[in-house]
N, C-alpha and C positions, 0 to 999 in steps of 0.2 A: 591362903593357908598361913597360919601363924608360924613364926620362926621356930618356936619350941616344938610344934608338930612336925615341921620339916626335919629338924634335928633327930627326933625320935624315929621317924620313918627311915631316915638315912642310916641311923645306927642299927636299925633292924635289917638293913641290907636292901631296901627298896631304892631302885635307881630312879630319881626324879628328874633326870636330865631330859631335855626335849628330844623327841624322836628325830633321828637324822633322816634326811630326805632319801637316803639310800636304803633305809630299813623298811621292811614291808609294814603297811598299815593294817593292824589286826582287825579293826572294825570293817574296813573295806574287804578284807579277805573273808570275814565271816558273812558279810552281806552277799558276796559272790557265791560262796558255798551254799548259802540258804536259797538263793535264786536258782542255782543248778539243781538243788534237791527238789524244789517245787516244779521246775521245768520237766523233770523226769518222774512226775507223780500222776496218779490217777484220781479221778473224782469218785464220789459215792456210786454213781450209776455204772461206771466202768468196773469198779471192784465188785459190785453186786452181780453184774453179769459174769464176771470171771469166776466168782466163787459159787454162783448159782443160788444166791439167797436174796432176800428183799433188801432194798435200800435202807429200810428201818433197821434191819439186823446189822448192816454195815455200820450205821451211825451208832447203834448200841455197842458194838465191838470197839468202835473208836473211843467211846466214853468209858468203857470197861478197861481200855488199854490192852486189849488182846490182839489188836492190829497196830502196827506202827502208823500213827496218824498225826498230822499237823493241822491245827486249827488255823485257817487263814481267812480272817474276816468271818463271814457266815458259813464258810465251806470247810469241809474236811478234805485233806489231801493225803494220799497214800503212796509213798515211794514204791515204784513198780518192782524194784529189785528184791522186795520181800516176798515176791510170789514166784512159784515155779509152775508155769502154766495155769491150771485152774485151781490151784491151792496155795496156801501160804507155806513158806518154808517150814518143814516139820520142826517143832520145838520152839519156834520163834515167839509164839504167843506167851509162853512162860518167861522168856527173856525180856520181852517188852514190858510185861507186868512188873518185873523186878527192877526195871530202870527207875531211878528217882523221878518223881513226878515233876520236879522243878528243873530237870536237866534240859538245857537248850536243845532244840531239835538237831542243830548242827553237831553238837557234841555227842548226842545220842547216836546219830547216824555214823559219825566218825568211829565211835566205839564199835558199832556193828560191822563196819566195812574195812577197818584198818587191821593189819596183821597184829596179833597179840603174842607177846613173849610167853604167855601161859597156854597157848594152843598150838600144838605141833602135829602135823601129819607127815609121816616119814621124816625127812630132814628139813622140812619147810615149816616156817611159822605161817599160820593162816588167821584170817579174820573170824570173828564169831559167826558171821553169816555163812562163810565158806565151811567152817567147822560143822555147822548144822546141816548144810547142803550135802556134805559128804557122808552124813549118817551119824555124826558124832552125837553123843548124849547131850541133852540140853543142860544138865545139872552144873557142869563146870562153867558154862557161860552164864547161867543164872547167878552163880556165886560171884563171878566177876562183875556182873551188872549191879548186884547189891552193894558192892564195894566202891562204886563210883561216887 
C-alpha cells in the first residue's frame, strides 16, 4: 500500500496496525460459524419430506429465496432452525425474501437468530426468528431485513 493511501486511511480512522495474537481472528470466527450453520442444516430431500412437497419445489423455493438456503457446491442446505415440525416458521419466507441477496449467510443467520433491540416481547429483547415463532407479525422483521 502506498504511503499516501496509508495516511488517508489512518486519517479516516481505520486502524492498520497488525492484529495482536490475543485478538480473535474474524476470518476464523466466520469460518467456524459457517461450518456450524452447515452442520445443523438439512438437504433438499430432508426438507421436501418435512414440508411434504417435491424436491423440485424445495429447489425452486431456494432459488426464489422463500426458504433460507445456502448454496454449498452443487447442493442446497437449509438450516433446520427455520422449521417448526413440518412447516417453516410462519412469516419467515417474507423476511428471507427481504434480506439483501449479497448478504453473507453467516450475517443473514446472525440477523435472524440474534436478539434485536427493535423486537421486544414483554421485557425481553428477542431475535427475529423468535419474534416470528411467538406469533409476531412479520412486517417489522421484514423492515429490519430491508435495512441491512
